[in-house]
N, C-alpha and C positions, 0 to 999 in steps of 0.2 A: 814722765818716764822716757820721753824721747830726747836723746842728746842733740839731735840735729835732723834736718829734713831738706830734701831737694825736690824741685818740681821740673817737669818737662817744660819746654818753651811755651807751650799753649796752656799750661796750668791744668792739664787733664790727668797726668800721672804724678802721684806724690809718693815719694819713698822716705820712710822714717827709720832712722838708726836709733835703736833702743839701748837703754843703759844695761850694762852687764853685771852691775854690782848691787842689784835690788833683790830683796827677799820679802815674801809675804809674811804676815804675822804668824802663819802656821809653819814657817820654816821652808816653804817651797821657793825655789829660785824663780825669778821672773824671766819668761822667755816669750818669743813671738806667738806661740800657740795660745797664750793667755789672752792676747789681744784678739786673736781670731775667734775664740769661743765667747768672749765678752761681746764683741760686735754682732755676733749671731743673735744676741738677744734683741737687737734693734733693727738690723737691716731687713727691710720688707715686713716688719711687724707693725701693723697699724696701731696696735695698742701702746706702742712705745712713744713717749712724748718727744723723742728726738728723731723719730722716723722721717719727718719732713726735712730735717737737716741732712740726713744721709741718703735721701731719695735718689740723688744723682750718682751714688756709688754703684758702678756696674760690676766691680770685682775687688775683692780684698784677698791678697795672697801673701804667704810667707816667702820671703826671698832668702833669708838665712835665719839662724837661731835667734838673732837679735835684730832682725830687719823685716819690716812689712811694707807692702806697697798697695796703695789705693788707686784704682782707675775709675775715672768719672765719665759719665755720659757727656757732660759738657764742662768747659773750663770753669774754674772757681778760684779766683785769686786769693780769697780769704779762707780757703779750706782748713788750714791748721787752726784757725780760731775756733771753728765749729767743734773740733775734737777736744776743746777745753770745757765743753758743756758739763755741768756738774752731774748730769745723769750718766755720763760715760765713765763711771768708775770701773777700773779693770779688776777682774776677779781671777783667781787661780784656776787654770784649766783642770777639769775633772772634779772640782770642788765648788762650782759656781753657786749652787743652791745653798750649800753649807756656809759658804762665805757670806752670802746675803743675810742669812739668819744670824750669823755670829759676828758680823762686822770685821771680817778678815780682809785686810787690804795691804797697802804698802806705805801707809802714812807714818808720820812721826809719832803718832800716839795710838796705842792699842786699846781696844774697847775692853773695859772691865765689867761695866754694867750699862744696860740700855733698856729703858722703858719708853716705848714710842709715845711721843707727845708729852712726856713728863721730864725725864732726866737722862743724862749721859755722864758716865765716869770713864775716864781714859787715863792711861799712864804712858809716859815717854818711853819710846823704844830705845833700848841700848844698842850701840853699834849700828845706828841707822846710816844709810849711804850719804845723807846730807851732813853727817858729822856734827860739828859744833857750830855750823853756819846757820842753823835754824832750829826752832823748837826749844825754847829756853825755859819752859815751865816743866816742873817735875811731873805734875798731874793736872788734870782739868776736871771741873765739875760744872756741867751745863744744867740749868734749870729752865724749863719752858714755862715762864709765867705769862699768861695771856692777858692779864689785867695791867694796862699801862701805869696805873697809879701804884700798883704793887711793885712793878719793876723799878719805878722811881724810888720808892721807899726802901727797897732792898739795897739800892746803891747808897742813898743818903745816910742810912743807918749802919752802913759798914758790913752788911750781910752779903754783898756782892761787890766785886771789883771792876766789873765791866757790865754795862747795860746797853742793849741794842734797842732800836725802834722806839726811841723816846718820842712821846707825843709832843707836837708843837706847843701846846698849852703849857707843858712842863719845861720846855727848853730854856726859857729866860730864867726860871727859878734855878736851874742847874748852873747856868752861866754866872750867877752871883753867889754860888755856894762854895765856901772854902773847902779845899781838899778834893774837889771834883772838877774834871775838865770836860767841857762839852765839845764834841766834834760836829761841825756843821759843814757838810760836804755836798757840793752840787754834782749831780750825775744825770743818768737817764731814767731814774725812778719816777713813775708817773701814775696819776689817777686816770682812768678812762671809763667812759660810759659807752657800752656797745648797744646800738639801737637797731632793732629789727624785730625778731620774735613774732608776736601775734599781729603785727601790722602787715598789710599787703605792701608791695614794693612802692607804690605811689605814696601811701601814707607814711611809710618809713622814711622816704626821701624828704617829705614835707616836714616831719617831726625833727629829723636830724638837722635840717637847715634852720628850722625855727630855734632849736636849742642852741645852735652855734651863734645865731644872731642875738639870742637872748642872754648870752653869757657876758657879764662884765668881768673879764678875766683878771685884770689887776686887782679888782675888789675881791674876787674869788681867792686869789693867792693870799691877800692880806687877811681876809676873814677866816678861811679854813686852815691856813698854814701859818698864821701869825707872821707872814712875810718870809718864812723859811722855804723859799722855792721861787719859781719863775713861771711866767705864762706858758701854757701848753699850746701846741701847734696842730692838734688833731691828727697826729701821726706818731707811731711808736718810735720813729727815728728821733733821737734826742740831741741836745746841745753838746753832749760829750762824744757823739759819733763824729768821725773825721770828715764825713761829707754832709753833715747837717747843713741845711740850707736856710738862710734867713730871707731869701727871696720868696715871700709868702703870698699865697692866695687865701689867707686866713680871713674868715668872714668877720667884718667889723661889728662892733656892738651897735645893734639897731633894733631896739625892742618893738618899735612900731611895725617893722617889716616882719619880725617874728610873730606878732599877733595876727597879722594878715595871713601868713602862711598857715597858721593853726586854724584860723577861721575858714579858710578855703578848703582845708582838709577835713573839717568837722571834728577836730580832735580837741578835747578839753582835759584829758587825764593821761598820765604816763605811769604805767605799772612797772615799778623798778624792783628787780630781784636782788636781794641783799642777804648775805648769810648772817647768822647771829653774831659771829665773830667780827664781821665787818661793821655791823651795827654798833659794836662797842668801840672798835679801833678807829673808825672813820666817821664818828658822830658829827663832828664839825663840818666835814665835807658834805655829808648828806643834808645837814641843816642849811648850809650855804647854798647848795644846789637847789634845794626845795624852795628856799626864799626867792632866789633869782628867777626860777621858773614861774613862781606865783605871780611875779611882776608882769609876765607876758600872757597870763591866763592859762597856764598849764599846771594842773594839780598833780603833784607827784605822790603816789601811793606806794608804800613799801610792801613787798611780798617776798617770800622765801622760795616760791616755786618759779620755774621758768616763766618769764613774762615778756613784755614788749621791750624791755631794756634791762641792763644789768650793770652793776658797778664792779670795777676791778682795780686792783692795786698791783702794779707790775714793776719789776726791776729794770726793764729795758734790756738791751743787749749791746755787746761791744761793737758790732758792725751793723751796717745798714741792711745787708742781706739777711743776717741772722734775725734782726728785729722784724723785718717784713715777713720772713718765712715762718716766724713763730706766731705773730699776732694777726696777720692779714692775708697771707698767701693761702691758696687752696690746700686744704688738708692740714693746716697749721693747728696744733693742739689747742692754742688759745685764740683761735679765730671764732669767737663766740657766736657770731651771727652767720657763719659760713659765707662771708662776703667773697664774691668772685668778680674779677674784672679782667678781660682778656688783654687790654692794653697795659694794665698794671703788671700782669704776669710776664708779658713780653719785655717790658722795661726792666723788670727785676732780673730776668734771665740775661739780657744784654749787659746790664751793669755788673753782675757778678762775674761775667766772662771777659769783661774789658780790662786789659792790662795797663792801658794808658791812664794815668791818674786824672788828667784834666777831662778826658772823655767820660770817665766814671763819675766824676763830680757832676758833669752836666746831666748824665742819665739819672743819677740819684736825685738831683734837683727837680727834674721833670717828674719823677715818680712821687716825690713828696708833694708837689703841687697837685697832682692828680688825686692823691689820697686825701689831701686837705679838702678838695672840692667834692669828691664823690665817695670817699670811704665811709665805712660803717662806724668808725670810732669818733667819739668826741673826747679830746684830751684837754681839759681846761687848765691843767697845771702839772709841772714837773716839780716833785717834792724833794728837797734836800735830804740827805741821810743825816739823821740826828741820833747820835749815840754818845756815850759818856764813859769815862774811866775814873777810878780813884787815882789819887796821886801816887799810889804804890805801883802803878803800871807805867812802864816806859814804852814809847811808840816811835817808829821811824818818822823822819821829817815829812815824807810824802806818804799819804795814806790813800789806798785805792777806794774808789767810789762807784765801781760798777755794781757791786753787791755790798750789803751791809757788812760792817766790821772788817774793813780793810780787804774787800773782795772775798770775805769769808776765810781769810788767811791770818787772822790775828793770832791764832794759836801757834802759827809757824813763825810770825815776824815780831811779835811783841815780847816784852820781858818784864821782870820785876825791877822797878827803879831802885 
């Protein structure tokens, strides 16, 4: 809903010009006050998942009826990207709580029915500000089917026209099925194991290093993902990020060294926290990880309570700063081991403030090497987005791969063929 934006020379003051032709689904016209009240939900609120992204905002003020200005404590060359986070939905001022409860927004589709975790029905808004340029379906019906096999069957039997999060074991079956198209897209989506928890600092370091040396990463990608992915680099910064570095300090596969580290630390078992849903969705990942760890003498035991390690499946983020601030920076909502490192924090601050592209690349490269060496994450693989459509659905030539289903914009960009 921002038409344009400008930044001060030092990237500390950002001014956004807002659209003047936008209406909320309750008929209220969109103005700058709506942005102010929405961001009040997040600024300085530690319970907000995006509070770490907005922590550098020192002031947000209205400049005009359709203009807002953010002032930052420190420069951030990527600041507009952060405002695209999916948590930052703008609500109508004075109706924020009501809008949350009833799905009142400014999107192309208006909520008709919503049962959390089950289903959503929505209908195309007439006279939307995007006109006929987007939103080509008359209505939408989302069903949250948690069973991967059931998702596959719904698509193949014609009960669904789009299916997301296809299991790798089903992907080849879809690729050979008439009337269905598989989308296989590389991005920053990744599996990660956060190791810390019940270990002391010395033990956690030894186990992390042992796990890294004990991972046969190419075999991991082939076994757990059926080849639909690529080797992970033990950092949330992925191959689709502009400053992704292939100058790696990645630990080589060395099972004997891994065994030695475990023996010196006196560790024989790793208690891994996994949710019931992850047990179902990522069974092949867990099986492969457990088998490879057994080869170095580390017995992996599954638990549902907080433990010495945990498995996570993450979409990654569009910029390096965003990825690090989310997954490994102090206070990050998904920094599961509360990992902290002063040098990493300093590098991240310098990199986000640096306007020279070559210097930024160097800083982010150094940061990635530090995280690979000392960070609390083990990222064995980046997983491709696997999703499918019936041949009744048309799609653009280029499909986004930051999030599933065309960056979660398929309802805006796809159409009936």
